[in-house]
C-alpha positions as CSV (number, residue, x, y, z in Angstrom):
1,M,0.1,-0.1,0.0
2,L,0.9,3.8,-0.5
3,Y,0.5,4.7,3.0
4,P,4.4,4.8,3.8
5,V,5.3,7.0,0.8
6,I,3.1,9.3,1.5
7,D,4.6,9.6,4.7
8,G,8.4,9.1,3.6
9,T,7.4,11.5,0.6
10,W,5.3,14.1,2.9
11,P,5.8,13.9,6.5
12,A,4.3,15.9,9.3
13,A,6.5,18.7,10.6
14,H,6.2,15.6,14.0
15,A,5.2,12.1,14.9
16,R,4.4,9.9,17.5
17,H,2.8,6.7,18.7
18,Q,0.6,7.1,21.4
19,S,-2.0,4.6,22.7
20,G,-2.2,2.2,19.4
21,W,-2.7,5.5,17.2
22,I,-0.7,8.5,15.0
23,I,-0.7,11.0,15.8
24,R,0.7,14.1,13.8
25,E,1.6,17.6,14.4
26,G,1.1,19.3,10.6
27,Q,1.8,22.5,11.5
28,G,-0.5,23.7,8.6
29,G,1.0,21.4,6.0
30,G,-2.6,19.9,5.7
31,S,-4.9,16.7,6.3
32,R,-2.0,14.2,5.4
33,V,-0.1,15.4,7.9
34,S,-2.0,16.3,11.0
35,A,-4.5,13.3,10.8
36,A,-4.3,10.4,13.2
37,T,-4.8,6.4,12.1
38,L,-5.1,3.4,13.8
39,V,-2.7,1.0,14.8
40,D,-4.5,-1.1,17.4
41,E,-7.7,-2.5,17.1
42,G,-10.0,-1.0,20.0
43,A,-7.8,1.9,20.1
44,E,-9.8,4.6,22.6
45,I,-10.7,7.6,20.4
46,G,-10.7,9.8,23.0
47,V,-6.9,9.8,23.7
48,A,-6.7,10.6,19.9
49,E,-8.8,13.3,19.8
50,A,-7.2,14.6,24.0
51,A,-3.7,14.1,21.9
52,M,-4.4,15.9,19.1
53,C,-6.7,18.9,20.7
54,A,-3.5,19.3,23.1
55,L,-1.5,20.0,19.9
56,G,-4.4,23.1,19.2
57,Q,-5.2,20.8,15.9
58,T,-9.3,20.4,15.2
59,P,-9.9,15.5,15.8
60,L,-9.3,14.5,12.1
61,F,-9.1,11.2,11.5
62,M,-7.6,9.3,8.1
63,I,-9.4,6.4,7.5
64,R,-7.5,3.8,5.2
65,D,-9.0,-0.2,3.6
66,G,-9.2,-2.4,7.0
67,D,-10.7,0.3,9.0
68,A,-14.7,-0.2,8.6
69,G,-15.0,-0.7,12.9
70,L,-13.0,3.0,13.2
71,D,-15.6,4.5,10.1
72,Q,-18.4,3.4,11.3
73,S,-17.4,5.1,15.5
74,L,-16.7,8.2,14.0
75,E,-20.0,8.2,12.0
76,A,-21.2,7.4,16.0
77,R,-19.5,10.1,17.4
78,G,-21.1,12.8,14.7
79,Y,-18.0,13.0,12.8
80,V,-18.9,13.1,8.7
81,I,-16.0,11.9,5.9
82,K,-13.6,14.9,4.5
83,D,-12.2,14.4,1.5
84,P,-12.7,10.9,-0.2
85,V,-9.5,10.0,-2.3
86,V,-8.5,7.9,-4.7
87,M,-5.1,6.7,-5.6
88,F,-2.9,5.4,-8.0
89,A,0.1,4.1,-8.9
90,A,1.9,2.9,-12.7
91,P,5.3,0.9,-13.6
92,L,7.8,3.8,-14.6
93,A,8.6,1.9,-17.4
94,E,5.5,2.5,-18.7
95,M,5.4,6.2,-17.6
96,T,8.7,6.9,-20.0
97,L,7.8,5.4,-22.8
98,Q,7.3,9.2,-23.9
99,R,8.9,12.2,-23.7
100,P,7.3,15.8,-23.1
101,P,8.3,19.0,-25.8
102,E,11.4,20.4,-25.7
103,L,11.8,23.0,-23.1
104,R,7.9,21.9,-21.1
105,T,9.3,21.8,-18.5
106,F,12.3,21.4,-16.1
107,E,13.5,19.9,-12.7
108,V,14.3,22.3,-10.2
109,W,15.4,22.4,-6.6
110,P,15.0,24.7,-4.5
111,P,11.4,26.2,-6.0
112,L,11.5,29.0,-7.8
113,A,9.8,32.3,-6.3
114,T,7.4,32.0,-9.2
115,Q,6.8,28.2,-8.2
116,R,5.4,29.6,-5.0
117,E,3.7,32.3,-6.3
118,I,1.6,29.6,-8.2
119,W,0.8,27.6,-6.1
120,A,-0.2,30.8,-4.2
121,E,-2.6,31.3,-5.8
122,G,-4.2,27.3,-6.2
123,G,-3.9,27.3,-2.1
124,I,-0.7,26.0,-1.4
125,G,0.5,28.1,0.9
126,A,3.9,28.2,3.7
127,G,2.3,24.8,5.4
128,R,2.6,22.9,2.6
129,L,6.1,24.6,1.0
130,A,7.4,23.9,4.6
131,V,6.6,20.2,4.5
132,M,8.4,20.0,0.8
133,Q,11.2,21.8,2.1
134,R,11.9,19.3,5.6
135,A,10.8,16.0,3.6
136,D,14.1,13.8,4.2
137,C,13.9,11.6,0.6
138,P,15.0,12.5,-2.9
139,K,12.6,14.8,-4.1
140,T,12.5,17.7,-6.9
141,T,9.8,20.2,-8.3
142,I,9.1,19.7,-11.8
143,L,8.0,23.7,-13.3
144,G,5.9,23.9,-16.6
145,R,5.9,26.7,-19.5
146,V,3.5,26.8,-22.0
147,A,4.7,29.2,-24.9
148,D,7.4,30.4,-22.2
149,H,5.4,31.0,-20.2
150,P,5.5,29.6,-16.5
151,A,2.6,28.3,-16.1
152,G,3.0,25.2,-13.2
153,T,4.1,23.4,-10.7
154,G,4.6,20.1,-8.8
155,Y,6.0,18.1,-6.1
156,V,7.9,14.7,-6.3
157,G,9.1,12.7,-3.4
158,I,10.6,8.6,-2.9
159,S,10.7,6.7,-0.6
160,D,10.2,2.9,-0.8
161,G,11.3,2.7,-4.9
162,C,8.7,4.3,-4.8
163,A,8.4,8.3,-6.9
164,M,4.7,10.4,-5.0
165,I,3.9,13.8,-7.0
166,H,2.3,15.9,-4.4
167,A,0.8,19.6,-5.3
168,L,0.8,19.8,-8.9
169,E,-0.7,23.1,-9.9
170,V,-1.2,24.4,-13.1
171,Q,-2.5,28.1,-13.1
172,R,-6.3,28.4,-14.8
173,D,-5.6,30.3,-17.8
174,F,-3.2,27.4,-19.1
175,R,-5.5,24.4,-18.4
176,R,-7.2,22.3,-21.4
177,K,-3.3,22.0,-22.6
178,G,-1.8,19.5,-21.7
179,L,0.7,20.3,-19.8
180,A,-0.4,17.8,-15.9
181,R,0.0,15.6,-18.6
182,Q,3.5,16.4,-19.5
183,M,4.5,17.3,-15.9
184,T,3.5,14.3,-14.2
185,V,5.8,11.9,-17.0
186,A,8.9,14.8,-16.5
187,A,7.8,13.8,-12.7
188,A,8.6,9.9,-14.4
189,L,11.4,10.3,-15.9
190,W,13.3,12.4,-13.2
191,A,12.3,9.1,-11.0
192,Q,13.5,7.4,-13.0
193,K,16.7,8.6,-13.5
194,Q,16.8,8.5,-9.5
195,G,16.4,4.3,-9.1
196,A,12.5,4.2,-9.0
197,T,10.6,1.7,-10.2
198,S,6.9,3.2,-9.8
199,L,4.7,6.3,-9.7
200,A,2.1,7.1,-7.8
201,L,0.4,10.0,-7.1
202,V,-3.4,11.0,-4.5
203,T,-6.3,12.9,-6.0
204,T,-10.3,13.8,-4.4
205,M,-12.8,11.5,-5.8
206,A,-14.6,14.9,-6.2
207,N,-11.6,16.1,-9.2
208,A,-12.9,14.1,-12.6
209,A,-10.7,15.0,-14.3
210,S,-7.5,14.5,-13.0
211,R,-9.0,10.9,-12.1
212,T,-9.3,10.9,-16.1
213,L,-5.7,12.3,-16.6
214,Y,-4.1,9.9,-14.6
215,A,-5.7,6.8,-16.0
216,S,-5.6,8.5,-19.7
217,L,-2.0,7.6,-18.7
218,G,-1.8,3.6,-17.7
219,M,-2.2,4.6,-14.5
220,S,-4.6,2.5,-11.8
221,V,-6.7,2.7,-8.9
222,V,-4.9,1.2,-6.1
223,G,-6.5,1.8,-3.5
224,H,-9.1,4.6,-1.7
225,Y,-9.0,6.4,2.0
226,H,-11.1,9.5,3.6
227,Y,-11.2,11.7,6.4
228,R,-13.7,12.3,8.8
229,I,-13.9,15.4,11.2
230,L,-16.7,16.3,13.6
231,N,-19.4,18.1,12.2
232,E,-19.6,21.2,13.4
233,A,-15.5,21.7,13.4
């Protein structure tokens, strides 16, 4: 499963085992780095809630494949589903049969100011940029250009031989021009040079355009997860 790859390429600021849970401190880096996950069946939900509140975080739980019991228990406590996610993956040998056009994509580390601006326009701010900086893995960003204009950016890291793309963003005026596809292939080509063997990413179920794109690239659905958060939150 891809959960260890998510943790390895998009890490929380701090994570600890506590009474049957993994408690994550996200520091503004989004749900993936802030949600608690179940380690031991029967662990008390109240313990995780208290731990997250002590960090100044709204209690949030990631529900993975196999967490059906936890899902039901949280629903009974008033937790609602947030952001159902689908995970895609493919062997790099298949992803790298194509090439983006010349001068369309660039491998860049650290990210340029123009990339930070593109991310900011898409709602990806300092907290998520800090996640990229602290990731202790082979990593880079992909800068995409359209008509010699910076138009897209994404981050990719490698864990356990699997490259994972995060924070792929294309500016609104440059969408539907094939750039997201070309940047995904560029990430695969970079990962292959680093010795990775597969490429993965996650997207929300609500993002039909992304799901169609990744399926068209030959990527397969390999799992799902969602979050549970209290209704009033």
